[in-house]
C-alpha positions in Angstrom: -24.9 -45.0 -22.6 -21.6 -43.9 -23.9 -21.1 -39.8 -24.2 -17.9 -40.2 -26.4 -20.2 -42.1 -28.7 -23.1 -39.1 -29.1 -23.2 -36.1 -31.8 -21.4 -33.5 -30.7 -24.6 -31.0 -30.4 -25.9 -33.5 -27.8 -22.4 -34.2 -26.0 -22.3 -30.0 -25.8 -26.1 -29.9 -24.3 -25.1 -32.9 -21.9 -21.8 -30.9 -20.7 -23.6 -27.3 -21.0 -25.1 -27.7 -17.1 -21.3 -28.8 -15.9 -19.6 -26.2 -17.6 -22.1 -23.6 -16.2 -21.6 -24.7 -12.8 -17.9 -24.2 -13.1 -18.2 -20.8 -14.2 -20.5 -19.9 -11.4 -18.5 -21.1 -8.9 -15.2 -19.7 -10.1 -16.7 -15.9 -11.0 -17.6 -15.5 -7.2 -13.6 -16.3 -6.1 -12.0 -12.7 -6.2 -8.4 -12.5 -5.1 -8.3 -10.0 -1.6 -6.3 -6.7 -2.8 -3.0 -6.7 -2.4 -2.2 -4.1 0.7 -0.3 -1.1 -0.4 2.4 -0.8 2.3 4.2 -3.2 4.2 3.4 -1.1 7.6 -0.6 -1.6 6.9 -3.0 -4.0 5.4 -4.9 -1.7 4.0 -5.5 -0.9 0.1 -6.4 2.6 -2.0 -10.3 1.4 -1.8 -10.6 1.6 2.3 -12.7 4.0 3.6 -12.6 6.1 7.2 -14.6 3.4 8.9 -12.2 0.5 7.5 -9.4 2.4 8.7 -11.2 2.7 12.2 -11.8 -0.7 12.3 -8.3 -1.9 11.5 -6.3 0.7 13.4 -8.5 1.4 16.3 -10.9 4.5 17.1 -8.0 6.9 19.1 -6.7 8.9 16.5 -5.3 12.3 15.8 -6.7 14.1 12.8 -5.8 17.1 11.3 -6.6 18.7 7.7 -4.6 16.5 4.8 -3.1 18.1 2.1 -5.3 16.4 -0.4 -8.3 18.0 0.7 -9.7 16.0 3.3 -8.5 14.7 6.8 -5.4 13.0 7.6 -5.8 10.3 10.4 -2.7 9.5 12.8 -2.0 6.3 15.2 0.7 5.2 16.9 2.1 2.2 15.0 5.5 0.2 15.3 6.9 -1.2 12.2 10.1 -3.2 12.5 10.2 -3.1 16.1 10.4 0.8 16.0 7.6 2.9 17.6 6.4 5.5 15.2 3.3 7.2 13.8 0.9 5.8 10.8 -0.9 8.6 8.7 -3.9 7.9 6.4 -4.9 10.9 4.4 -7.7 11.0 2.2 -8.8 13.7 0.0 -11.8 15.6 -0.3 -14.0 13.0 -1.7 -12.9 10.8 1.0 -10.4 8.6 -1.1 -7.5 7.5 0.4 -4.5 9.0 -1.0 -1.1 8.6 1.0 0.1 6.2 3.7 2.8 7.1 5.5 5.0 5.6 8.5 7.1 8.4 10.7 9.4 7.6 13.4 12.3 9.8 15.0 15.0 9.2 17.2 17.5 10.7 19.4 20.6 8.9 17.4 21.3 10.2 13.7 23.3 6.9 13.2 20.2 4.4 14.3 17.9 6.5 11.7 20.9 6.2 9.0 20.6 2.9 9.3 17.0 2.1 9.0 17.1 4.7 6.1 19.5 1.8 4.4 17.3 -0.9 5.5 14.4 0.2 4.0 15.8 1.7 1.2 17.5 -1.5 0.2 13.7 -3.8 0.9 12.2 -0.9 -1.6 14.8 -1.3 -4.2 14.6 -5.5 -4.0 10.8 -5.1 -4.0 11.0 -2.6 -7.2 14.1 -4.3 -9.3 15.9 -1.3 -8.6 19.2 -0.7 -7.7 19.8 2.9 -7.2 21.0 4.1 -3.6 21.2 7.4 -2.2 23.1 9.6 0.2 20.2 9.7 2.9 18.9 12.7 1.0 15.3 10.8 0.4 14.6 8.7 -2.5 11.3 8.4 -4.5 10.7 5.2 -6.6 8.4 6.3 -9.5 5.6 3.4 -10.1 2.5 3.3 -12.0 0.8 2.2 -9.3 2.0 4.9 -6.9 5.1 6.5 -6.0 7.2 5.5 -3.0 8.9 8.5 -1.1 11.4 7.9 1.8 12.9 10.8 3.7 15.3 11.7 6.5 15.0 14.5 8.1 18.0 15.4 10.8 18.6 18.6 12.4 19.7 20.0 15.8 16.0 19.6 17.0 14.2 16.9 15.1 15.5 13.8 13.9 13.0 11.8 11.9 12.2 9.0 9.1 9.2 9.1 6.6 8.4 6.0 4.3 5.0 7.0 2.5 3.2 5.1 -0.6 1.1 8.0 -2.6 -2.3 6.8 -4.3 -1.3 6.7 -8.4 -3.6 9.6 -8.6 -1.4 11.8 -6.6 2.1 10.8 -8.2 3.9 12.3 -10.3 6.3 11.0 -13.1 10.0 11.5 -12.9 11.2 14.7 -14.1 13.3 14.6 -17.0 
């Protein structure tokens, strides 16, 4: 029996089970969500329990600026020791992931700031650079904030990713 010689309706009926099987097999394959930041594999859908499974249970907590709890863990990024913060809102939704490091050397932080700024510019397709005063990349999928604080008592850099729900558009 040659399938090509069958009438279109009969041909369709014979291919229906094959088509159904292909659709069923492909529907279950979801691509995993892309991590929010380069310093964590977490996504905005992560729960407190998933963060603890990923980072460990040894953390410090305090009230988050988003009405929930902030969980902090020691975390190295780019061979620098620092702290990662996961900030949740009052409904236990992850609203911000930030990584912070300190240094005794201003020039060290300036250089690291430049490195991160260049990396994010490449990622976002922007070309603007700042004078270490801070940089915000306004994006539909959440803002990225890079800040540097240099005082006589504190020298620190913070690199943060904000959930779209707490991101603001650029000021005109």
